[in-house]
C-alpha positions in Angstrom: 0.0 0.0 0.0 1.3 3.4 -1.0 0.7 6.6 0.9 1.6 9.9 -0.8 3.3 12.6 1.4 2.7 15.3 -1.2 1.3 18.4 0.5 -1.1 20.3 -1.7 -1.2 24.1 -1.2 -4.5 25.4 0.4 -7.1 26.7 -2.0 -6.9 30.4 -2.4 -10.2 32.1 -2.8 -11.8 35.5 -3.0 -15.4 35.6 -1.6 -17.6 38.4 -2.7 -21.3 39.3 -2.3 -23.2 40.5 -5.4 -26.4 42.5 -5.2 -29.0 43.1 -7.9 -32.3 44.9 -7.9 -35.1 45.5 -10.3 -38.0 48.0 -10.0 -41.4 46.8 -11.1 -44.9 48.2 -11.2 -47.4 46.6 -8.9 -50.4 45.0 -10.7 -52.8 44.6 -7.8 -53.5 46.0 -4.3 -54.6 44.1 -1.2 -56.7 46.2 1.2 -57.7 45.2 4.7 -60.9 47.1 5.8 -62.4 46.8 9.2 -65.7 47.5 10.9 -65.4 48.0 14.7 -68.5 48.4 16.9 -68.8 48.7 20.7 -71.5 48.4 23.3 -72.7 46.6 26.4 -75.2 44.4 24.7 -73.2 41.8 22.8 -76.1 40.7 20.5 -76.8 44.2 19.5 -73.2 45.0 18.9 -72.8 41.9 16.7 -75.9 42.7 14.7 -74.8 46.3 14.2 -71.4 45.1 13.0 -73.0 42.5 10.7 -75.3 45.1 9.1 -72.5 47.6 8.6 -70.1 45.0 7.1 -72.8 43.8 4.8 -73.3 47.4 3.6 -69.6 47.8 3.1 -69.4 44.6 1.0 -72.4 45.5 -1.1 -70.9 48.9 -1.8 -67.6 47.4 -2.9 -69.4 44.8 -5.1 -71.3 47.7 -6.7 -67.9 49.1 -7.8 -67.3 46.0 -9.9 -65.0 44.2 -7.5 -65.7 40.4 -7.9 -67.1 38.6 -4.9 -64.2 36.1 -5.0 -61.8 39.0 -4.4 -63.4 39.8 -1.0 -62.7 37.5 2.0 -63.2 37.7 5.7 -59.8 37.8 7.4 -60.5 38.5 11.0 -63.5 38.4 13.4 -62.9 39.1 17.0 -65.1 39.8 20.1 -63.2 41.4 23.0 -64.6 42.5 26.4 -63.4 46.0 27.4 -62.7 47.1 30.9 -61.8 50.3 32.7 -59.9 50.6 35.9 -61.7 52.8 38.5 -60.1 53.2 42.0 -58.0 50.1 41.3 -61.0 48.0 40.3 -61.7 46.4 37.0 -65.0 47.7 35.7 -66.7 46.1 32.7 -67.3 48.7 29.9 -68.7 46.6 27.1 -67.8 44.6 24.1 -65.8 45.4 21.0 -66.6 43.5 17.8 -64.0 43.7 15.1 -64.7 42.4 11.6 -62.1 42.7 8.9 -62.2 41.8 5.2 -59.4 41.6 2.7 -60.1 43.1 -0.7 -58.0 42.4 -3.9 -58.2 45.4 -6.3 -56.7 44.6 -9.7 -57.2 48.2 -11.0 -54.6 50.1 -8.9 -56.2 53.4 -10.0 -59.4 52.4 -8.2 -57.9 51.9 -4.7 -58.8 55.4 -3.4 -62.4 55.0 -4.6 -62.7 51.6 -3.0 -61.4 53.0 0.3 -63.7 56.0 0.3 -66.7 54.0 -0.7 -66.0 51.5 2.2 -65.6 54.4 4.7 -68.8 56.1 3.6 -70.7 52.8 4.0 -69.5 51.9 7.5 -65.8 50.9 7.5 -64.0 52.8 10.2 -60.5 51.4 9.9 -58.1 50.7 7.0 -55.5 48.4 8.6 -53.3 47.8 5.6 -52.8 48.8 2.0 -50.3 46.4 0.2 -49.2 46.9 -3.3 -48.2 43.5 -4.8 -47.2 41.7 -8.0 -48.8 38.5 -9.0 -45.7 36.9 -10.4 -42.3 38.2 -9.3 -40.3 35.4 -10.8 -39.3 37.2 -14.1 -38.2 40.3 -12.1 -36.3 38.1 -9.6 -34.5 36.3 -12.4 -33.4 39.6 -13.8 -32.2 40.8 -10.4 -30.3 37.5 -10.0 -28.4 38.0 -13.2 -27.5 41.5 -12.1 -26.3 40.2 -8.7 -24.0 37.7 -10.5 -22.6 40.4 -12.7 -22.0 42.5 -9.7 -20.2 39.7 -7.9 -18.0 39.1 -11.0 -17.2 42.8 -11.3 -16.2 43.0 -7.6 -14.0 39.9 -7.8 -12.3 41.3 -10.9 -11.7 44.6 -9.3 -10.1 43.0 -6.2 -7.9 40.7 -8.3 -6.7 43.5 -10.6 -6.0 45.8 -7.6 -4.0 43.1 -5.8 -2.5 41.7 -9.1 -3.9 38.3 -8.5 -4.4 35.7 -11.2 -8.1 35.3 -10.9 -9.8 32.3 -12.5 -12.8 33.6 -14.4 -15.3 30.9 -13.4 -16.5 30.8 -9.8 -16.0 27.6 -7.7 -19.1 28.3 -5.6 -22.3 30.3 -5.8 -24.7 30.6 -2.9 -28.1 32.3 -3.5 -29.3 34.1 -0.4 -32.9 33.7 0.5 -35.3 36.5 -0.3 -38.7 37.3 1.1 -41.6 38.1 -1.2 -41.4 41.8 -2.1 -44.3 43.8 -0.8 -44.8 47.6 -0.7 -46.8 48.7 2.4 -48.5 52.1 2.6 -50.5 53.5 5.5 -53.7 55.4 4.7 -55.3 58.1 6.8 -59.1 57.8 7.2 -61.0 60.6 5.4 -64.6 61.8 5.6 -64.2 64.2 2.8 -66.1 63.9 -0.5 -63.1 63.3 -2.6 -61.0 60.3 -3.5 -58.3 59.4 -1.0 -55.0 59.8 -3.0 -53.0 56.6 -3.2 -49.6 56.7 -4.8 -48.5 53.2 -5.8 -44.9 53.9 -6.7 -42.8 50.9 -7.5 -41.8 47.6 -5.9 -38.1 46.8 -5.7 -37.2 43.1 -6.1 -33.8 42.2 -4.7 -31.4 39.3 -5.3 -28.2 38.5 -3.4 -25.5 35.9 -4.1 -22.3 35.0 -2.3 -19.7 33.9 -4.8 -16.2 32.3 -4.4 -13.5 32.7 -7.1 -10.2 30.9 -7.1 -6.9 32.7 -7.7 
C-alpha cells in the first residue's frame, strides 16, 4: 500500500457578495378594511357590526370588484374594561370584523377605500401593493447580482494583481422574502378620492460567490 506525502497548497479564494435589484410596477392591491362596533349588549353590537359590514361589502361589489376578491380575514369579540379606583369595571364589548379586498385596478384603490368608509368601514388596517408573479423580475435581479459579484472579484484581483480564475467555484443564492410595498392610509370623511400613490416595488437578489486565484 502506498501513501503519498505530497502536500497540496491550500485553496486560495476570493469571496464576494453580489447584489441586484429591479424596480417593477405593482399590478394589484390588497386592502384590509375593518368595521369596529362597541356596546354593552353583545347581541346588539354583533348585529350592528354585521349590518355595517354587509353594507360595506355590497358597496364594494357595486364598484365592480368580484365577490371572490373579498374575503373575511378576522372576526374578534373582545370584552373591554376600565380601571376605577384600582378595580376592573366592565365597559362593554368590542366586535372587530375585517375583510381583505383584492383590487386589480390600482387606480381604483382610493375610490374603494372612500366607498367603504362612507358605508361603515371605520379602519383601514393595511394597503399592500403587490405583483402576481415576481419570478421574471427576480431572475433579472439575480443576473444583475451575479454580474455585480464578478465585477467585484475582478476589481479585487486587478488591484492586488492576483491571477483570478474567471469561473466561480461556488455560488450561494441568499434567500429573499416576497417583495411587498406597504402604505398607511389616513381615514377621510371628505367627499373626494383618497390619494394613493402606488410607486414601484423593488425586487432584490443577493449571491455569495467564491473565485479561485
